[in-house]
N, C-alpha and C positions, 0 to 999 in steps of 0.2 A: 635329620636336625634342625634345616632351616624351616621345616614343614610344622615341625613341632612349636620353634619359638614362634613362627606365624599365629601358630592356633592359640597359644597363650597369649599372645597380644592380642588377636583378635576378639575372644573373649573377654579380654580384658577392659576394651573400649568399644565394645558392642558391635565388632565387623560383621558384616555378611560373610560368610564362608562360600566359595564361589567353587563351581564345577572345574575339576583339573582337566578334562577333556572335553572340547566341543568338538562336535562333527556335522556334517550336513548330510543331507541327501543328492546324489548326483543332479538330479533333475532341476536344484532348487534354484539353479542361474547363477551357481560361482565361478569362478575362474582359478585353477587349482595352478599354483605357480610351477608346480612340479610337470606338468603337461606344457610348459614352455622351457624346458631343459634344465630347470633347478635342480639340483643333487640333495644338496643337505646332507653332506658329508662331511663338513668340515673341513675340506681339502679343496675341493674343485669351486672356483670362483663362481658365484652365481647370481654378479651383478646385473649381468646382460638380461638373465632369466628373468629377473624381478623387474627391469626398464621394460622389457618386451611386453610382459603380462599387463603391464598398466599402460605402454604408450601404443598399442597395437589395438587396445578397446577404448580408447576414447573419441568422443566424436563432437562437434563443432555446433554451438548453438548460437545463434547470434554475435559469430565470428570470435567466439572464446572457447577453448578447448572443456569439456565436460566430461568426466569419467561413467559416474553412475553405474560403477561395476563393483565387484565384491571379488577382493583377492583371498585366497585362501591358501594358507601356509601349515602343511602339516609338521608332525614332530621332527625335528632334525636341527642340525647346525648348519647355517648357511654362512658361508663366507664371502663378503664382500669388499671391493676395493674403493668404493665411491658411494656418494649419497644415492639413495633412493629416494625420489621425489614426486609428488603428484600437487594438483591446487583444489580439487575440489570433488565433493560427492563421490567419497569412493570408502568402502569399508576395508580395511587390512587387518584381516582377522587370521590370527593363530589358533593352532589347535590346543595348546597348553601354555600357562606362562612359564612353567620349568623345562619343557621339553623341546619347544620351539623357540631356538634362538637365531637371531641374525646378529652375525659376529664381524666386525671390522678387522683385515688384516692386521698381523703385528707390524709394527715400524712400518706402515702404509703410507705412501707417497700422497703428499697433497694434506696430512694430517701432522705435520711436521711445527708451522709456522704458528706460534701461540698468536701473533697477532694477527691471523687471518682464521679464526676457527671454522670448523665445518661440520655438520651434523650427519647422520649415518641415515637416519630416517628425517624427513623433511616434507612437512604439508606448507608449499609454498607460498607466499603473497608476491611474489614476481617471478615472473620466466627468465627464460635465457634466451638472449639474442639469437643464437644460432638455433633454436627450437620454438615449436609452434605454441610454446608455453610463455611466449614475451609479453612484457607489460606488467602492469600492477592490474589485482583482480579486485580487492576489496571486498570480494564475496565467496571467501573458502568455507564455503557450505557444506555441512552434514560429513567432515573428515573423522572417523572412527579408527582408533588403532586398539586392539583388544586382544588378552592372552596371549603374551608373548613375550621375550625377554632379548632387549638392544643389549649386546657387550660390545663395550669399545677396544677392546684388544689391549694388547701391551706394547708400550712405548710409541703412543698418539696424544701427544700431551696438547693438540689443537681441537680435541674431539669434542662436539655436542652430542648427546646420545639422541635426543628427538627434537628437533626444531618444529615445533606445532603452532600453526596456526590455524584457526577454526572460527566463524562466525554462525552464530543463530543457534545452530543444534550440530550437537558433534561430543565424542566424548574418547577419552584414554583410559581404558579399564584394564583391571589384571594384567599390569604389565610392571616389570622389573628394566629400570636400566642401570646397570653396572660398568664401573669400570676394571676392566681385566687386569690391569696394570697392577703389578704387587704394592705401589707407592700410591696407588689410588688415582693417578695424574688424568688429566682432563678438564675441558673448561667448564662445562654447565652439563647437568643430566638430563633436566625438562626446560627447555629456554621458550618462555612466551613471550617472548621479547620484540619479534619482528613487529611491523607496524600493524596496529589496529587489532591484536587478535580478541578473539572473544563475542558474545560469551560461549564458555564451552565448559564441560563435566569432567575433572580429572578423580577417579575412585579405583582405590584398591591398586595404589601404587607406591614401587618399593625403588628408592633411589639411593645406589651404594657407590660412595668416591666423589670425584668431580672437586675443582675448586670451589662451585656454588651447584647446590641441589638443585632449585628451581628458583629461575628468574623472571620477572614479569618487568612491564614497561610504561612508564609514568604517561600516559594517553588514554584517551577516553575508552572505556572497556572494562569487563570484568571476567573474573572466574570463579567458579564454584568445586571444592576440592572436598574428599571425603576418604577417610582411611588412606593417610599417604604417612609414609617411612621415610626417615632420611637417615643415612649413617655414613661416617668417615668422610665427610668433608673436611677440603684443607683450608678453607677460608672462613665460608658461610654457609646456613642451611640453606635457608630460605630468603631471598634477595624482593620485597614487593615494593611497587609502586604506583598500584591503581585497587579498585574496589574488590578484596579477596574474601569468601566467605571459606572457613576451612571448620571441616568437623571430623575430630579425631585425628592428631596428630601424634607420632612416636618418632622422637629423635635421639638418636647414641651418636652423641657428638661433643668433640673437644671443645671445637669452636662456638662461636653465636648460633644459636638455633635460627632467629628469627632477626631480620632487620626491615622495618617499616618505615615509607617516606624517604625521602623529604617532603614530597610533592602534596597540595590539598588535598588532591583527589584520591590519595593513599589511604583508603579504610579499609582496617584488617580486623574481622569478625573472626576468633577462634576460639572455637569451644570443644573442650577435653583436651589436653596435651599431657605426655609425659615426655619431660627433655631431661634426658639422661646423663652422665659423662661431662659436664661441664668443667672447665678450668676454673678456678678458685680467684682466677684475675679478671674472669670474660662475665658477661652478662647474658643471660637466657635469650632475653627478647629486649629489643630497642627501637623505641618509637622517637622518630626525630622529625626535626621543621614542623611543616603545618598539617601532618598527620594524625590520624585519629585512628583508635586502638576500642575495640571492646572484645575481653577476655573472660572466661567462665571456666571453671574446674580446671586449674593450669598447674601441674606440677612439674618443680627444677629443681634439681638435684646436682651438687657439685659446683656449681654457677655462685660467683660473687653476690648476683642478683639475680631474682626471677624476671623482674623487669626494672629497665631504666628508660622512664617517659620523662625526659628532660629536667624538672624539677623534683619529679616525683618517684620515687625507688620504692622496689616491692621486693621481698625475700621470702622463701616459704611458698607454700601453696596460696593460689589466688582464687577465690572463691567466685568473685565476681569483680570486675573494673572497668569503668570507661573511662575515656577522656575525648571531648571533642564536645561540638553543638548538642544541645540537646532542648526539650521542651516538652510542656504538659498543657493541657488546656484546663483543666480541671486538679482539683487534689489527687493524688495517684501515689500508688506504692511508689518507688524508685525501683530499676532496674528492668529486665526484661520479664516477661509473662513467666519464661522458664516452662513451656510446654512438655509434655514427655515428650521424647525422642523415640519414634518407633522404626524398624528396620520393615522393608517390604518381605513378604512370606516368601520363602524358598522356593525358587522356579521349579514347578513339576519336572521332572526328568524320566524319559524312559528312553529304550533304543531306538535309533532314527528308524527301524525296520518297521516300527510299528507307528511312525506318523503318518497321517492319511494326508494326501496332495490334493490342492484344488486346481485344476489346469483352467487357464484363462482362455482359452481357446473360443469358446461358447461367445454368443453374441449376447446373451445373458446368462451371468454366474449366480443368479440367486440359490436358484433350486439345488446346485452341486454345493454350495456352501450348505444351506441348511440341510440337505441331505446326509452331508457328511458328518456334521455335527449331530443329527437324532438318529445316523447311525450306529453313535458309540464311540466314537473317537475320542480320545484325550488329548491329543497334540494335533493340530493343523497344521498345514503349512503352504506358504504362497510363492510363486516365482519370484524371484529378485526382479524388481521393477517391473514387473506383469501390470497389465491393465486389467482390474476387474469390474465389471459392470453388476450394477444390484438395481432393480426394480420394485423392492418390498421389503419392509423390515425383517432383519435377520435376528433369529431368539438365539442367545449364548445360553444354552441348559445342558441338562443331561451330564455327560461325561467330561464333558468338555474341561480342561485344567491350563491348557497353555495354547496360544497362537501367534505363530512364528510369523511376522507379516512379510519377512525379506524386504523389506521398503518397495513394497508392492503399492498401488496406487486402487482404491476401493470409492470408486466413481458413483454415486447415486443417479440415476437417470433423472433430467430435471421435470418431466414431463409425470413421472410417477411419484415426487415429494413435494407437496403442498409446501414451497416458502418456509420449509424448514420444520412445519407442523409435525410430520411423521418423523420419529428417530430412524435413524440407519440400523443400529443395534439396540436390541436390549437385553440386558445381562440378568440371567434368571437363573444360575449356577448355585448349585450347591455346594459348592466346594470353593476354595482357594483358586483365583484364574489371573494369569500373565498375560497380557496382550504385548507384543512386543515389535518394534521396529514396522508401526501399520500404520497407514496414510490414508485418511479418508477423505473424499471431495463431495461437494454437491453443491450445485450453484443457486443458491436461493438469496435472497438478499433480505437484511442484511445479516442474518443468523440464521444457522442452522444445526438441528440437534444429533448430535452423531452418536453419543452413548446415553441411555436410559437404564439407570441402576436400578432394578427392581431384588434386590438381594442385600442383605446384611455382611455376607462373608467378603473377606479381604481381597480387592481388585488393585492388581499391579499393571500401570500403563510405564512400560520402558522403551523410551526414544521413539515414541510416537508424535503423530502430527498432525491436525483436524483443521486445514485450512488450506484455500487456493489463492492463485496469483489477482483473483479480480477483489479482491478485499473482504469477501465472505470470511467468516468466522465460525469454526463451531463450538459447540458447546456441550457438555456433558451435566447432567442434571440427577440427582435423590430423586425418585418418589415418593409420595408418602406411604408406600407399603413396603420403604426401606429406612425407617428411621435407625439411626446406629451406624455400625459399618466403618470400615476403613476403608480408604483410596490410598492409593500411593503413585505419586508421580517421580520419574526419574528423567530428565533430560527432555522436556516436554515444551513442545512449538505450539500452544493452541491457546485458546479463551477456556476457562473454567468458570461454572456456574454451579453452585451448591446448594442445592435444597435440603432443608430439614436437618436431622441432626445426623449430618455425616460427618465425618473427620479426615481430614486431609496432611499428608506428608509429602512434601514436593521438594527433591532437589535440582536444581537448576531450569527455571522457568523462564522461559521468554516468548511471550506473545507480540513480540516483534512492535511493528506499526498499524498492526491491523485491528481494529477497524478504523481506518482513517476516513479522510471526507466526514460528511455530513451526519455520522452515526455519535453523535456527542453523548449518547445514554450508554454507550459500550460501558459493561464492568468485566474487567480482567477475572478479578476472583469476586465470586459474592459468598459469603459464610452467612447462612441464616441458622444459627444456633448451633453451630459446631465448634471443633477445634483445629485450628487451620496454622500449619506449621512449613514455612518455606524459609530455604538455604538457599541463597542466591535467585536474584529477580530481575529481570531486564526488561526495559520498555522502550519503546520509541513513539508511538502512538498517542494522541491525544484521547484519554479515556480515564474512566475512573478506575485505578487501578487495585484498591481493595474496598468492598464496602461489607461491614461486619453489623450486624445485627441479632436482636432477640437472644440476647447475654452471648452470644457467640464469642470465642476467643480465638485473636492471629497474633501470630508472631512471626514479622518477618526478619529473618539475619543476613541482611546483605542486601541492598538493592544498589540498583543503577540505572535512574529515570532520564532518557535523554531525548527530549520532544524537539520534533524536528518539523512538522506540520502544524501551524497554528490558525485559528479560527476566532471570531468574535465572542464565542463562550467556550469557555474550559472549565473543567471540571476539576476539585481537589484531586490529589491524589488518594485520601484517603478519606472516607466517610464511616463515622462510628455511632451508631443509634443504640444507646443502653447495652451498649456491650463492652468488648475491651480489646485494645490491641497496643502491641508493641512494636519499633521497627527501626531498622539501623538501615540508612542510605545514601545514595548522592546524588543530587538533583544538579545534571551538568547543563550549561547554558553554553551550547554547542558553537553561537555565531557571537557571542558577546553581548546581545541584545534581547534575547528570548528565553523566558523561562516563568514559568506557572508562578503566580504571588499567594494564589489562595491555593495551600498544599494542603490544609486538614480540616473539614469541619466535625464537628462532635456535638452530640445530643448525649445529655445524661437528665433523667428524668423529665421535665418539661423544656429545659434550658437547653439553648443551642450555643456554642460557641465557635469561633473560627479560628484559623492562625496565617496571618499573611507576613510574606517575607518580600524582601525588595529582590529585582531581576538581580542574575547573578548565580556561579556555583555555591551550592550549600551542601558540607558534608555534615549531614545531620546522626549521629550516632546513637543517640535515642531519642525516639517521639514516646512517650508512653500515656495510655488514654484508659479510664476505666478502672476496675477495681485488680 
């Protein structure tokens, strides 16, 4: 019945239906929790097995513990009696959302004092004095929790389902967090309020019960959410205090669905929501204090009001509404561009027995990778955290439909790639292609070409990274032979350059602070005549965030721009030339002294105008340029 309901709401809101069972070949470098003694029978205490699987595989780098591990949890019910925690670089992967269950013991000791709530799963910001995980890290990089259910058991009022800390790249996907208590007790389902969470992606997540479904903190950060279901909360559905971009929300609640604010940094961008079950004395959405809000296609049933925004009250369906700082440089239509929202193509799936493995043991892996592609493989997979060296361009062609990168590093030999002029990969596929958990490295300054697209078939980059710590930055181009075509990015940590008429849909884009230094001609997104749609966009470096030209159309639904390196020359966030743009973003002044004063330059016809702002924080709910 639950699956049927999910399918109905998924179809209603355009959700992507995900695979129910996820498996990996044994030689992919995964760590199976059952190899550490976990039973998954719902009776045996598996806490030690989880801790052993994590703690016996970390390594120290720079005096800090690092996991760089892939923990796999087969289907079963795993009883635990204490929190399972780690700090960074770990994939916590269940076999399936409905059948891989981590359950807290009923009436569990340590989960009774509501003044001291404790999580079941915890990506930590701080460690424990008695463990190697001591101190604050501010680098909870690449934490993934996928395809499982966390059940907080019965009689545990002080529980937090998942306390998630993540920085830069990372995601919770295809996860249910449920209170197993008949009264749905518990403090928070998904807690993002530990110090400086973010950015991160939360996608295909259901939260059932708890006082609060999702909670954030009013500190500098941001989060991107998509396909979220909250239900049976006792106090509040979502409590938000920082920049949040949310696409597709379903709420079954008698209580308030969302409270946004009161902090100035609280910016809620909410697209598509169905809020049902409300009390006639309660408002569905509250926007309070200095917070700002952008709403589109919001349905609220049973509530007194759909929105209470200080002096503004809204009832019924909200087609589009925003409140906060806005500007235009030329007469333009009000509101966002409302570009079509598309989902990535369904990931091609075949039995793991048909996957083709690339062994990283050779000195040069170019031939092995190309031979596997040209040998007719549909699915290629690498070894987790493996090191692959290539000395020539690899062509993705023939039958290849999916590349499972397993967080391996594909390194271009410097002597073989001439300062980034030669692409590492050329995509020539005649069918849709998914590339996931794929990390490219090349030591060319300042830019290098990772992918050149020579097909108009859909390409989906999922949790991919194209950069190295030296400050170089990879980029992706569409060549002239591939006009049109659709590119999809999800949980992306890289620079993107688009040429010609490509279309891009991106969920959670974080180019971080590269390129910094003297590379002030850097452009994070270059849209030359295409349609570019971004949900959740975070930066730290000095660069031109978006260049839109040649009648291109760019829509940014929630940005968090935090410059922390400054030079004499500073580009604006946005340059638009005879094109159109709409953007919601927060400009953060990290030390009270530095922010860009030139934020936008726009040319329409032969005339150019600029937008200047004073130094300080700016919560811009809408910048609209062009037609």
